[in-house]
SEGU-225143 format. One record per residue (C-alpha): residue number from 1; residue in three letters; x, y, z. Coordinates in nm, 2 decimals. Layout:
BEGIN
<rec><nr>NUM</nr><rest>ALA</rest><u>X</u><v>Y</v><w>Z</w></rec>
...
% end
This chain:
BEGIN
<rec><nr>1</nr><rest>MET</rest><u>11.30</u><v>13.77</v><w>9.69</w></rec>
<rec><nr>2</nr><rest>SER</rest><u>11.05</u><v>13.84</v><w>9.46</w></rec>
<rec><nr>3</nr><rest>ASP</rest><u>11.08</u><v>13.52</v><w>9.29</w></rec>
<rec><nr>4</nr><rest>LEU</rest><u>11.04</u><v>13.35</v><w>9.61</w></rec>
<rec><nr>5</nr><rest>ARG</rest><u>10.74</u><v>13.54</v><w>9.72</w></rec>
<rec><nr>6</nr><rest>ALA</rest><u>10.59</u><v>13.44</v><w>9.42</w></rec>
<rec><nr>7</nr><rest>LEU</rest><u>10.69</u><v>13.05</v><w>9.45</w></rec>
<rec><nr>8</nr><rest>LEU</rest><u>10.55</u><v>13.03</v><w>9.80</w></rec>
<rec><nr>9</nr><rest>ALA</rest><u>10.21</u><v>13.24</v><w>9.66</w></rec>
<rec><nr>10</nr><rest>LEU</rest><u>10.21</u><v>12.98</v><w>9.40</w></rec>
<rec><nr>11</nr><rest>GLN</rest><u>10.23</u><v>12.72</v><w>9.63</w></rec>
<rec><nr>12</nr><rest>ASP</rest><u>9.97</u><v>12.84</v><w>9.84</w></rec>
<rec><nr>13</nr><rest>ASP</rest><u>9.73</u><v>12.82</v><w>9.55</w></rec>
<rec><nr>14</nr><rest>ASP</rest><u>9.86</u><v>12.47</v><w>9.51</w></rec>
<rec><nr>15</nr><rest>LEU</rest><u>9.80</u><v>12.37</v><w>9.87</w></rec>
<rec><nr>16</nr><rest>ALA</rest><u>9.41</u><v>12.54</v><w>9.83</w></rec>
<rec><nr>17</nr><rest>ILE</rest><u>9.38</u><v>12.32</v><w>9.55</w></rec>
<rec><nr>18</nr><rest>HIS</rest><u>9.50</u><v>11.99</v><w>9.69</w></rec>
<rec><nr>19</nr><rest>VAL</rest><u>9.25</u><v>12.06</v><w>9.99</w></rec>
<rec><nr>20</nr><rest>LEU</rest><u>8.97</u><v>12.10</v><w>9.75</w></rec>
<rec><nr>21</nr><rest>GLU</rest><u>9.07</u><v>11.77</v><w>9.55</w></rec>
<rec><nr>22</nr><rest>GLN</rest><u>9.09</u><v>11.58</v><w>9.88</w></rec>
<rec><nr>23</nr><rest>ARG</rest><u>8.72</u><v>11.68</v><w>9.95</w></rec>
<rec><nr>24</nr><rest>LEU</rest><u>8.63</u><v>11.62</v><w>9.62</w></rec>
<rec><nr>25</nr><rest>ALA</rest><u>8.81</u><v>11.25</v><w>9.66</w></rec>
<rec><nr>26</nr><rest>ALA</rest><u>8.60</u><v>11.20</v><w>10.02</w></rec>
<rec><nr>27</nr><rest>LEU</rest><u>8.29</u><v>11.22</v><w>9.82</w></rec>
<rec><nr>28</nr><rest>GLU</rest><u>8.37</u><v>10.88</v><w>9.62</w></rec>
<rec><nr>29</nr><rest>PRO</rest><u>8.33</u><v>10.67</v><w>9.94</w></rec>
<rec><nr>30</nr><rest>ARG</rest><u>8.00</u><v>10.80</v><w>9.99</w></rec>
<rec><nr>31</nr><rest>ILE</rest><u>7.92</u><v>10.71</v><w>9.68</w></rec>
<rec><nr>32</nr><rest>ARG</rest><u>8.06</u><v>10.35</v><w>9.63</w></rec>
<rec><nr>33</nr><rest>GLU</rest><u>7.86</u><v>10.31</v><w>9.94</w></rec>
<rec><nr>34</nr><rest>LEU</rest><u>7.51</u><v>10.39</v><w>9.85</w></rec>
<rec><nr>35</nr><rest>ASP</rest><u>7.59</u><v>10.23</v><w>9.52</w></rec>
<rec><nr>36</nr><rest>THR</rest><u>7.71</u><v>9.89</v><w>9.74</w></rec>
<rec><nr>37</nr><rest>ARG</rest><u>7.41</u><v>9.91</v><w>9.93</w></rec>
<rec><nr>38</nr><rest>ARG</rest><u>7.18</u><v>9.94</v><w>9.60</w></rec>
<rec><nr>39</nr><rest>GLN</rest><u>7.39</u><v>9.67</v><w>9.42</w></rec>
<rec><nr>40</nr><rest>ARG</rest><u>7.35</u><v>9.44</v><w>9.71</w></rec>
<rec><nr>41</nr><rest>ILE</rest><u>6.96</u><v>9.43</v><w>9.67</w></rec>
<rec><nr>42</nr><rest>VAL</rest><u>6.98</u><v>9.43</v><w>9.27</w></rec>
<rec><nr>43</nr><rest>ASP</rest><u>7.18</u><v>9.10</v><w>9.31</w></rec>
<rec><nr>44</nr><rest>THR</rest><u>6.95</u><v>8.93</v><w>9.55</w></rec>
<rec><nr>45</nr><rest>MET</rest><u>6.67</u><v>9.04</v><w>9.33</w></rec>
<rec><nr>46</nr><rest>GLU</rest><u>6.85</u><v>8.83</v><w>9.03</w></rec>
<rec><nr>47</nr><rest>ARG</rest><u>6.92</u><v>8.52</v><w>9.20</w></rec>
<rec><nr>48</nr><rest>GLN</rest><u>6.53</u><v>8.52</v><w>9.30</w></rec>
<rec><nr>49</nr><rest>SER</rest><u>6.47</u><v>8.57</v><w>8.95</w></rec>
<rec><nr>50</nr><rest>THR</rest><u>6.66</u><v>8.31</v><w>8.82</w></rec>
<rec><nr>51</nr><rest>ALA</rest><u>6.56</u><v>8.04</v><w>9.07</w></rec>
<rec><nr>52</nr><rest>LEU</rest><u>6.20</u><v>8.12</v><w>9.01</w></rec>
<rec><nr>53</nr><rest>GLN</rest><u>6.23</u><v>8.08</v><w>8.65</w></rec>
<rec><nr>54</nr><rest>ALA</rest><u>6.37</u><v>7.76</v><w>8.72</w></rec>
<rec><nr>55</nr><rest>GLU</rest><u>6.12</u><v>7.63</v><w>8.96</w></rec>
<rec><nr>56</nr><rest>GLU</rest><u>5.85</u><v>7.81</v><w>8.71</w></rec>
<rec><nr>57</nr><rest>LYS</rest><u>5.93</u><v>7.59</v><w>8.47</w></rec>
<rec><nr>58</nr><rest>LYS</rest><u>5.96</u><v>7.25</v><w>8.68</w></rec>
<rec><nr>59</nr><rest>GLN</rest><u>5.65</u><v>7.35</v><w>8.81</w></rec>
<rec><nr>60</nr><rest>ALA</rest><u>5.49</u><v>7.43</v><w>8.40</w></rec>
<rec><nr>61</nr><rest>PHE</rest><u>5.65</u><v>7.06</v><w>8.33</w></rec>
<rec><nr>62</nr><rest>LEU</rest><u>5.50</u><v>6.87</v><w>8.64</w></rec>
<rec><nr>63</nr><rest>ARG</rest><u>5.17</u><v>7.00</v><w>8.56</w></rec>
<rec><nr>64</nr><rest>ASP</rest><u>5.20</u><v>6.87</v><w>8.18</w></rec>
<rec><nr>65</nr><rest>LYS</rest><u>5.31</u><v>6.49</v><w>8.29</w></rec>
<rec><nr>66</nr><rest>ILE</rest><u>5.01</u><v>6.51</v><w>8.55</w></rec>
<rec><nr>67</nr><rest>ALA</rest><u>4.76</u><v>6.60</v><w>8.29</w></rec>
<rec><nr>68</nr><rest>GLU</rest><u>4.91</u><v>6.33</v><w>8.07</w></rec>
<rec><nr>69</nr><rest>HIS</rest><u>4.92</u><v>6.05</v><w>8.32</w></rec>
<rec><nr>70</nr><rest>ARG</rest><u>4.56</u><v>6.18</v><w>8.44</w></rec>
<rec><nr>71</nr><rest>GLU</rest><u>4.48</u><v>6.12</v><w>8.06</w></rec>
<rec><nr>72</nr><rest>LEU</rest><u>4.62</u><v>5.75</v><w>8.05</w></rec>
<rec><nr>73</nr><rest>ILE</rest><u>4.43</u><v>5.69</v><w>8.38</w></rec>
<rec><nr>74</nr><rest>ALA</rest><u>4.10</u><v>5.82</v><w>8.20</w></rec>
<rec><nr>75</nr><rest>ARG</rest><u>4.19</u><v>5.54</v><w>7.89</w></rec>
<rec><nr>76</nr><rest>ASN</rest><u>4.31</u><v>5.27</v><w>8.15</w></rec>
<rec><nr>77</nr><rest>GLN</rest><u>3.99</u><v>5.31</v><w>8.34</w></rec>
<rec><nr>78</nr><rest>ALA</rest><u>3.74</u><v>5.31</v><w>8.00</w></rec>
<rec><nr>79</nr><rest>GLN</rest><u>3.99</u><v>4.96</v><w>7.87</w></rec>
<rec><nr>80</nr><rest>LEU</rest><u>3.90</u><v>4.83</v><w>8.22</w></rec>
<rec><nr>81</nr><rest>ASP</rest><u>3.50</u><v>4.89</v><w>8.20</w></rec>
<rec><nr>82</nr><rest>ALA</rest><u>3.57</u><v>4.70</v><w>7.83</w></rec>
<rec><nr>83</nr><rest>VAL</rest><u>3.76</u><v>4.43</v><w>7.89</w></rec>
<rec><nr>84</nr><rest>LYS</rest><u>3.60</u><v>4.09</v><w>7.85</w></rec>
<rec><nr>85</nr><rest>THR</rest><u>3.81</u><v>3.86</v><w>8.03</w></rec>
<rec><nr>86</nr><rest>MET</rest><u>3.95</u><v>3.85</v><w>8.37</w></rec>
<rec><nr>87</nr><rest>ARG</rest><u>4.34</u><v>3.88</v><w>8.24</w></rec>
<rec><nr>88</nr><rest>GLN</rest><u>4.24</u><v>4.18</v><w>8.07</w></rec>
<rec><nr>89</nr><rest>ALA</rest><u>4.09</u><v>4.34</v><w>8.34</w></rec>
<rec><nr>90</nr><rest>THR</rest><u>4.38</u><v>4.24</v><w>8.57</w></rec>
<rec><nr>91</nr><rest>ALA</rest><u>4.64</u><v>4.40</v><w>8.31</w></rec>
<rec><nr>92</nr><rest>ALA</rest><u>4.39</u><v>4.73</v><w>8.28</w></rec>
<rec><nr>93</nr><rest>ALA</rest><u>4.39</u><v>4.74</v><w>8.66</w></rec>
<rec><nr>94</nr><rest>ALA</rest><u>4.75</u><v>4.72</v><w>8.68</w></rec>
<rec><nr>95</nr><rest>GLN</rest><u>4.82</u><v>4.99</v><w>8.44</w></rec>
<rec><nr>96</nr><rest>MET</rest><u>4.60</u><v>5.24</v><w>8.62</w></rec>
<rec><nr>97</nr><rest>ASP</rest><u>4.72</u><v>5.17</v><w>8.94</w></rec>
<rec><nr>98</nr><rest>GLN</rest><u>5.08</u><v>5.24</v><w>8.83</w></rec>
<rec><nr>99</nr><rest>ALA</rest><u>4.95</u><v>5.58</v><w>8.63</w></rec>
<rec><nr>100</nr><rest>LYS</rest><u>4.79</u><v>5.64</v><w>9.01</w></rec>
<rec><nr>101</nr><rest>ARG</rest><u>5.09</u><v>5.61</v><w>9.16</w></rec>
<rec><nr>102</nr><rest>ILE</rest><u>5.29</u><v>5.81</v><w>8.93</w></rec>
<rec><nr>103</nr><rest>VAL</rest><u>5.07</u><v>6.12</v><w>8.97</w></rec>
<rec><nr>104</nr><rest>ALA</rest><u>5.05</u><v>6.08</v><w>9.33</w></rec>
<rec><nr>105</nr><rest>GLY</rest><u>5.43</u><v>6.14</v><w>9.33</w></rec>
<rec><nr>106</nr><rest>GLU</rest><u>5.39</u><v>6.41</v><w>9.09</w></rec>
<rec><nr>107</nr><rest>GLU</rest><u>5.15</u><v>6.63</v><w>9.26</w></rec>
<rec><nr>108</nr><rest>SER</rest><u>5.33</u><v>6.57</v><w>9.63</w></rec>
<rec><nr>109</nr><rest>ASP</rest><u>5.64</u><v>6.74</v><w>9.38</w></rec>
<rec><nr>110</nr><rest>LEU</rest><u>5.44</u><v>6.99</v><w>9.24</w></rec>
<rec><nr>111</nr><rest>HIS</rest><u>5.31</u><v>7.10</v><w>9.60</w></rec>
<rec><nr>112</nr><rest>VAL</rest><u>5.68</u><v>7.11</v><w>9.70</w></rec>
<rec><nr>113</nr><rest>ILE</rest><u>5.76</u><v>7.31</v><w>9.38</w></rec>
<rec><nr>114</nr><rest>THR</rest><u>5.46</u><v>7.54</v><w>9.38</w></rec>
<rec><nr>115</nr><rest>ARG</rest><u>5.51</u><v>7.60</v><w>9.80</w></rec>
<rec><nr>116</nr><rest>ARG</rest><u>5.86</u><v>7.68</v><w>9.65</w></rec>
<rec><nr>117</nr><rest>VAL</rest><u>5.75</u><v>7.94</v><w>9.34</w></rec>
<rec><nr>118</nr><rest>GLU</rest><u>5.52</u><v>8.10</v><w>9.61</w></rec>
<rec><nr>119</nr><rest>GLU</rest><u>5.82</u><v>8.20</v><w>9.84</w></rec>
<rec><nr>120</nr><rest>LEU</rest><u>6.06</u><v>8.32</v><w>9.57</w></rec>
<rec><nr>121</nr><rest>ARG</rest><u>5.77</u><v>8.56</v><w>9.44</w></rec>
<rec><nr>122</nr><rest>ALA</rest><u>5.73</u><v>8.68</v><w>9.79</w></rec>
<rec><nr>123</nr><rest>GLY</rest><u>6.12</u><v>8.70</v><w>9.85</w></rec>
<rec><nr>124</nr><rest>ARG</rest><u>6.09</u><v>8.87</v><w>9.50</w></rec>
<rec><nr>125</nr><rest>ALA</rest><u>5.80</u><v>9.12</v><w>9.60</w></rec>
<rec><nr>126</nr><rest>ALA</rest><u>5.99</u><v>9.16</v><w>9.93</w></rec>
<rec><nr>127</nr><rest>SER</rest><u>6.32</u><v>9.26</v><w>9.75</w></rec>
<rec><nr>128</nr><rest>THR</rest><u>6.13</u><v>9.51</v><w>9.51</w></rec>
<rec><nr>129</nr><rest>ALA</rest><u>6.01</u><v>9.70</v><w>9.81</w></rec>
<rec><nr>130</nr><rest>ASP</rest><u>6.31</u><v>9.71</v><w>9.95</w></rec>
<rec><nr>131</nr><rest>LEU</rest><u>6.50</u><v>9.86</v><w>9.64</w></rec>
<rec><nr>132</nr><rest>GLU</rest><u>6.22</u><v>10.08</v><w>9.59</w></rec>
<rec><nr>133</nr><rest>ALA</rest><u>6.27</u><v>10.25</v><w>10.00</w></rec>
<rec><nr>134</nr><rest>CYS</rest><u>6.67</u><v>10.20</v><w>9.93</w></rec>
<rec><nr>135</nr><rest>GLU</rest><u>6.63</u><v>10.42</v><w>9.63</w></rec>
<rec><nr>136</nr><rest>ALA</rest><u>6.38</u><v>10.67</v><w>9.77</w></rec>
<rec><nr>137</nr><rest>GLU</rest><u>6.63</u><v>10.68</v><w>10.09</w></rec>
<rec><nr>138</nr><rest>GLN</rest><u>6.89</u><v>10.75</v><w>9.86</w></rec>
<rec><nr>139</nr><rest>ALA</rest><u>6.75</u><v>11.00</v><w>9.67</w></rec>
<rec><nr>140</nr><rest>THR</rest><u>6.83</u><v>11.26</v><w>9.93</w></rec>
<rec><nr>141</nr><rest>ALA</rest><u>7.17</u><v>11.16</v><w>10.00</w></rec>
<rec><nr>142</nr><rest>ARG</rest><u>7.27</u><v>11.17</v><w>9.63</w></rec>
<rec><nr>143</nr><rest>GLY</rest><u>7.13</u><v>11.49</v><w>9.59</w></rec>
<rec><nr>144</nr><rest>GLU</rest><u>7.34</u><v>11.59</v><w>9.89</w></rec>
<rec><nr>145</nr><rest>VAL</rest><u>7.66</u><v>11.45</v><w>9.75</w></rec>
<rec><nr>146</nr><rest>ALA</rest><u>7.60</u><v>11.58</v><w>9.39</w></rec>
<rec><nr>147</nr><rest>THR</rest><u>7.55</u><v>11.97</v><w>9.51</w></rec>
<rec><nr>148</nr><rest>GLU</rest><u>7.84</u><v>11.94</v><w>9.72</w></rec>
<rec><nr>149</nr><rest>ARG</rest><u>8.05</u><v>11.79</v><w>9.43</w></rec>
<rec><nr>150</nr><rest>ALA</rest><u>7.91</u><v>12.07</v><w>9.22</w></rec>
<rec><nr>151</nr><rest>SER</rest><u>8.00</u><v>12.32</v><w>9.48</w></rec>
<rec><nr>152</nr><rest>ILE</rest><u>8.37</u><v>12.18</v><w>9.52</w></rec>
<rec><nr>153</nr><rest>ASP</rest><u>8.39</u><v>12.17</v><w>9.13</w></rec>
<rec><nr>154</nr><rest>GLY</rest><u>8.29</u><v>12.56</v><w>9.13</w></rec>
<rec><nr>155</nr><rest>GLU</rest><u>8.56</u><v>12.64</v><w>9.42</w></rec>
<rec><nr>156</nr><rest>LEU</rest><u>8.80</u><v>12.42</v><w>9.23</w></rec>
<rec><nr>157</nr><rest>ALA</rest><u>8.75</u><v>12.60</v><w>8.89</w></rec>
<rec><nr>158</nr><rest>VAL</rest><u>8.80</u><v>12.95</v><w>9.06</w></rec>
<rec><nr>159</nr><rest>ALA</rest><u>9.13</u><v>12.78</v><w>9.23</w></rec>
<rec><nr>160</nr><rest>ARG</rest><u>9.28</u><v>12.68</v><w>8.94</w></rec>
<rec><nr>161</nr><rest>ALA</rest><u>9.22</u><v>13.00</v><w>8.73</w></rec>
<rec><nr>162</nr><rest>THR</rest><u>9.39</u><v>13.20</v><w>9.03</w></rec>
<rec><nr>163</nr><rest>ARG</rest><u>9.64</u><v>12.93</v><w>9.05</w></rec>
<rec><nr>164</nr><rest>ASP</rest><u>9.72</u><v>13.00</v><w>8.64</w></rec>
<rec><nr>165</nr><rest>GLU</rest><u>9.75</u><v>13.42</v><w>8.76</w></rec>
<rec><nr>166</nr><rest>THR</rest><u>9.96</u><v>13.36</v><w>9.01</w></rec>
<rec><nr>167</nr><rest>ALA</rest><u>10.24</u><v>13.11</v><w>8.80</w></rec>
<rec><nr>168</nr><rest>LYS</rest><u>10.29</u><v>13.38</v><w>8.57</w></rec>
<rec><nr>169</nr><rest>ALA</rest><u>10.48</u><v>13.57</v><w>8.79</w></rec>
<rec><nr>170</nr><rest>VAL</rest><u>10.72</u><v>13.26</v><w>8.86</w></rec>
<rec><nr>171</nr><rest>PRO</rest><u>10.99</u><v>13.25</v><w>8.64</w></rec>
<rec><nr>172</nr><rest>ALA</rest><u>10.98</u><v>12.95</v><w>8.39</w></rec>
<rec><nr>173</nr><rest>GLY</rest><u>11.29</u><v>12.76</v><w>8.48</w></rec>
<rec><nr>174</nr><rest>LEU</rest><u>11.17</u><v>12.80</v><w>8.86</w></rec>
<rec><nr>175</nr><rest>ARG</rest><u>10.80</u><v>12.69</v><w>8.77</w></rec>
<rec><nr>176</nr><rest>SER</rest><u>10.94</u><v>12.40</v><w>8.60</w></rec>
<rec><nr>177</nr><rest>ARG</rest><u>11.15</u><v>12.30</v><w>8.87</w></rec>
<rec><nr>178</nr><rest>TYR</rest><u>10.86</u><v>12.36</v><w>9.12</w></rec>
<rec><nr>179</nr><rest>ASP</rest><u>10.60</u><v>12.14</v><w>8.89</w></rec>
<rec><nr>180</nr><rest>ARG</rest><u>10.83</u><v>11.84</v><w>8.82</w></rec>
<rec><nr>181</nr><rest>ILE</rest><u>10.87</u><v>11.79</v><w>9.20</w></rec>
<rec><nr>182</nr><rest>ARG</rest><u>10.52</u><v>11.85</v><w>9.28</w></rec>
<rec><nr>183</nr><rest>ASN</rest><u>10.39</u><v>11.61</v><w>9.02</w></rec>
<rec><nr>184</nr><rest>ALA</rest><u>10.63</u><v>11.35</v><w>9.16</w></rec>
<rec><nr>185</nr><rest>LYS</rest><u>10.30</u><v>11.39</v><w>9.45</w></rec>
<rec><nr>186</nr><rest>ARG</rest><u>10.49</u><v>11.57</v><w>9.70</w></rec>
<rec><nr>187</nr><rest>VAL</rest><u>10.22</u><v>11.83</v><w>9.84</w></rec>
<rec><nr>188</nr><rest>HIS</rest><u>10.50</u><v>12.07</v><w>10.00</w></rec>
<rec><nr>189</nr><rest>VAL</rest><u>10.75</u><v>12.18</v><w>9.73</w></rec>
<rec><nr>190</nr><rest>VAL</rest><u>10.86</u><v>12.46</v><w>9.89</w></rec>
<rec><nr>191</nr><rest>VAL</rest><u>11.04</u><v>12.43</v><w>10.23</w></rec>
<rec><nr>192</nr><rest>ALA</rest><u>11.23</u><v>12.69</v><w>10.48</w></rec>
<rec><nr>193</nr><rest>LEU</rest><u>11.54</u><v>12.56</v><w>10.61</w></rec>
<rec><nr>194</nr><rest>ASN</rest><u>11.52</u><v>12.44</v><w>11.02</w></rec>
<rec><nr>195</nr><rest>ALA</rest><u>11.80</u><v>12.61</v><w>11.15</w></rec>
<rec><nr>196</nr><rest>LEU</rest><u>12.11</u><v>12.44</v><w>10.95</w></rec>
<rec><nr>197</nr><rest>ALA</rest><u>11.88</u><v>12.16</v><w>10.82</w></rec>
<rec><nr>198</nr><rest>CYS</rest><u>11.62</u><v>12.09</v><w>10.54</w></rec>
<rec><nr>199</nr><rest>GLY</rest><u>11.28</u><v>12.14</v><w>10.69</w></rec>
<rec><nr>200</nr><rest>ALA</rest><u>11.15</u><v>11.85</v><w>10.52</w></rec>
<rec><nr>201</nr><rest>CYS</rest><u>11.36</u><v>11.60</v><w>10.60</w></rec>
<rec><nr>202</nr><rest>ASP</rest><u>11.62</u><v>11.73</v><w>10.88</w></rec>
<rec><nr>203</nr><rest>THR</rest><u>11.89</u><v>11.70</v><w>10.65</w></rec>
<rec><nr>204</nr><rest>ALA</rest><u>12.20</u><v>11.91</v><w>10.74</w></rec>
<rec><nr>205</nr><rest>ILE</rest><u>12.29</u><v>12.20</v><w>10.47</w></rec>
<rec><nr>206</nr><rest>PRO</rest><u>12.64</u><v>12.24</v><w>10.40</w></rec>
<rec><nr>207</nr><rest>MET</rest><u>12.76</u><v>12.61</v><w>10.50</w></rec>
<rec><nr>208</nr><rest>GLN</rest><u>12.81</u><v>12.75</v><w>10.17</w></rec>
<rec><nr>209</nr><rest>ARG</rest><u>12.45</u><v>12.67</v><w>10.01</w></rec>
<rec><nr>210</nr><rest>ARG</rest><u>12.30</u><v>12.82</v><w>10.36</w></rec>
<rec><nr>211</nr><rest>HIS</rest><u>12.46</u><v>13.15</v><w>10.31</w></rec>
<rec><nr>212</nr><rest>ALA</rest><u>12.32</u><v>13.18</v><w>9.96</w></rec>
<rec><nr>213</nr><rest>MET</rest><u>11.99</u><v>13.11</v><w>10.09</w></rec>
<rec><nr>214</nr><rest>MET</rest><u>12.04</u><v>13.32</v><w>10.41</w></rec>
<rec><nr>215</nr><rest>SER</rest><u>12.13</u><v>13.62</v><w>10.16</w></rec>
<rec><nr>216</nr><rest>GLY</rest><u>11.81</u><v>13.56</v><w>9.99</w></rec>
<rec><nr>217</nr><rest>THR</rest><u>11.95</u><v>13.49</v><w>9.63</w></rec>
<rec><nr>218</nr><rest>ALA</rest><u>11.91</u><v>13.13</v><w>9.60</w></rec>
<rec><nr>219</nr><rest>ILE</rest><u>11.63</u><v>12.88</v><w>9.64</w></rec>
<rec><nr>220</nr><rest>GLU</rest><u>11.86</u><v>12.52</v><w>9.69</w></rec>
<rec><nr>221</nr><rest>LEU</rest><u>11.75</u><v>12.18</v><w>9.62</w></rec>
<rec><nr>222</nr><rest>CYS</rest><u>11.75</u><v>11.91</v><w>9.89</w></rec>
<rec><nr>223</nr><rest>GLU</rest><u>11.96</u><v>11.59</v><w>9.79</w></rec>
<rec><nr>224</nr><rest>ALA</rest><u>11.81</u><v>11.39</v><w>10.00</w></rec>
<rec><nr>225</nr><rest>CYS</rest><u>11.42</u><v>11.47</v><w>10.00</w></rec>
<rec><nr>226</nr><rest>GLY</rest><u>11.39</u><v>11.66</v><w>9.67</w></rec>
<rec><nr>227</nr><rest>VAL</rest><u>11.20</u><v>11.99</v><w>9.81</w></rec>
<rec><nr>228</nr><rest>LEU</rest><u>11.31</u><v>12.34</v><w>9.76</w></rec>
<rec><nr>229</nr><rest>MET</rest><u>11.46</u><v>12.49</v><w>10.02</w></rec>
<rec><nr>230</nr><rest>TYR</rest><u>11.48</u><v>12.86</v><w>10.11</w></rec>
<rec><nr>231</nr><rest>HIS</rest><u>11.58</u><v>13.09</v><w>10.42</w></rec>
<rec><nr>232</nr><rest>ALA</rest><u>11.28</u><v>13.24</v><w>10.63</w></rec>
<rec><nr>233</nr><rest>VAL</rest><u>11.38</u><v>13.59</v><w>10.69</w></rec>
% end
């Protein structure tokens, strides 16, 4: 009976540890939700920055092209002023008109791109503000989670130390069987008989094995579900 009491005490300690581990695991979804909210804003900012860089390159390219074409218009105007014949004047005027049309189209495109750049900059500024607000809002939540995690970690350290002491009272062979079953992801390893059957899976137990348990001299393994069975006095 002393072995059984020691084993049940060990299971009580493990159940207490299990509850603490569940509380610790429950913090993870809260952390992930905080991280996910922040990451959504960061991802948006990265997309905005990439788009903004591309538009700014287009903007710079167009500005350079417009400057080149305006220089061409100026040269054509100078040529037009210096021509001596109608044929030369006509050719210079045609070149200048073409350059002006090109510049007009480019300036229209530049206007569109400039507006797009302004929108992207405004969007990125808004996202930056959103990120700052999100981080400020989450600072308190993350602090609460960190405090709770530290508290649970402290409780776990005490519970595990207590468990280590309790385990010393359980015979090595019995403790090894118990640990092996528990490591197979069972929460309740030691289960009382339920009348004539296993208290975990309700499988009927042969009379001879029941008598051994009822005598208080045996802790039996359920061949159906794998728990350790005992008779509750």
